[in-house]
Steps between C-alpha positions, in 0.01 A plus 500: 500500500669828429732714704234736626268219596787343701570837675136546579483146643814556713353827622201326652693182617808688656419878543796558728751404222319737249496789751857446585594537135282809465651669786840398400459637158332820616753595771777639273250705306341642813843583654617691186182680445474601869834655491425679167164635629636612832789685341309666214150575645546531886831696498698248698877580531755268665601623852861612579730220575574430865853589614745207520688632808487761777645834396820582705517859598785705377751659729575439879226409735417735783617397847233410743514680835294451819481120469769362733497130551 
């Protein structure tokens, strides 16, 4: 019994194992090709990075009036 015959037999006896191998082998290829396709053909550009902290205003702050506590 050759290798291909064993693979075919296992495909019918335990299809979940063969599907898990197929999905596991195809995932990196799909991931890389999706990024390439999106960047080159759909015009995707990365968004601006989010700020890490709140910008502190320069100079003195105005004094509040009319709010007596």
